[in-house]
ROTI-693500 format. One line per field, with one value per residue (C-alpha): residue in one letter; x, y, z. Coordinates in Angstrom, 1 decimal, always signed. Example, Ala and Ser with C-alpha at 12.3 -4.5 7.8 and 13.67 -1.06 7.14 Angstrom:
BEGIN
rest = (A,S) $
px = (+12.3,+13.7) $
py = (-4.5,-1.1) $
pz = (+7.8,+7.1) $
This chain:
BEGIN
rest = (M,S,R,H,A,W,L,R,C,E,V,K,P,G,M,F,E,D,E,V,A,I,C,V,K,T,V,D,G,A,V,L,S,F,F,I,S,A,D,A,V,K,D,V,A,G,S,E,K,A,I,S,V,E,V,V,D,R,D,R,D,F,S,V,V,T,L,P,R,R,S,F,E,G,S,N,V,A,R,V,P,F,R,S,L,V,F,A) $
px = (+80.6,+83.1,+82.5,+84.6,+85.7,+88.4,+90.8,+92.2,+96.0,+99.2,+101.0,+104.7,+107.1,+108.1,+111.4,+110.4,+108.6,+105.4,+105.0,+104.2,+104.7,+101.5,+101.1,+98.0,+97.3,+95.5,+93.1,+95.8,+98.1,+100.5,+101.5,+101.5,+103.4,+103.9,+104.6,+101.9,+101.4,+100.8,+97.7,+96.0,+95.6,+92.4,+91.7,+88.8,+87.4,+89.6,+93.3,+93.0,+94.2,+92.8,+93.5,+91.0,+90.4,+87.9,+86.1,+85.8,+84.3,+83.2,+81.4,+80.7,+84.3,+86.6,+86.7,+88.9,+90.2,+92.3,+95.0,+96.0,+99.6,+101.3,+102.8,+106.4,+105.3,+104.0,+100.3,+97.8,+94.9,+94.4,+92.0,+91.4,+89.1,+85.7,+85.8,+88.9,+86.8,+84.9,+82.2,+81.4) $
py = (+87.7,+89.4,+93.1,+95.8,+98.8,+101.5,+101.3,+104.5,+104.3,+106.3,+106.8,+107.5,+107.8,+104.4,+103.3,+104.0,+106.9,+105.0,+103.3,+104.3,+102.7,+101.9,+101.7,+100.2,+100.2,+97.1,+96.9,+95.7,+98.6,+96.8,+98.5,+96.5,+97.9,+97.1,+98.8,+99.3,+101.2,+104.9,+104.8,+102.2,+104.9,+107.0,+110.3,+110.0,+112.6,+115.5,+114.7,+111.2,+108.3,+104.8,+101.5,+99.0,+95.9,+93.1,+92.8,+89.1,+89.5,+92.3,+93.3,+96.8,+97.4,+95.7,+94.2,+91.5,+92.6,+91.1,+93.6,+94.0,+92.8,+90.6,+92.9,+92.9,+91.6,+88.4,+88.5,+89.9,+89.7,+92.3,+93.0,+96.8,+99.2,+99.3,+103.2,+103.0,+101.7,+103.7,+101.8,+103.2) $
pz = (+97.9,+95.7,+95.1,+93.6,+95.7,+95.8,+98.8,+100.1,+100.3,+100.6,+97.3,+97.0,+94.0,+92.5,+91.2,+87.6,+86.0,+85.3,+88.7,+92.2,+95.7,+97.5,+101.3,+102.8,+106.5,+107.9,+110.8,+113.2,+112.3,+109.9,+106.6,+103.4,+100.5,+96.8,+93.4,+90.9,+87.6,+88.2,+86.0,+88.4,+91.0,+91.2,+93.0,+95.5,+97.9,+97.0,+97.3,+98.6,+96.4,+96.0,+94.2,+92.9,+95.1,+95.4,+98.7,+99.6,+103.1,+105.4,+108.5,+109.9,+111.1,+108.6,+105.1,+103.7,+100.3,+97.5,+96.5,+92.9,+93.7,+96.3,+99.0,+99.9,+103.3,+101.5,+100.9,+98.4,+100.9,+103.6,+106.4,+106.2,+108.0,+106.3,+106.3,+104.1,+101.2,+98.5,+96.6,+93.2) $
């Protein structure tokens, strides 16, 4: 069960002009962070930002997603709140 979704995230300036730093909050309160190309970020629901992810598993409270890059914390898979996803 792999399905595309957009994951709401916090976006900060990156080290270079064409990149941004992404922060994703997991269901257990941890924050995963990584750099990504600035053009990989999409506006959703007004001023909120999101990145493209693949949903590999889910229930009504959380989803397991594959992130577009490995995080500095060591993984490219995260368990995130279901409400943080936008399906388009």
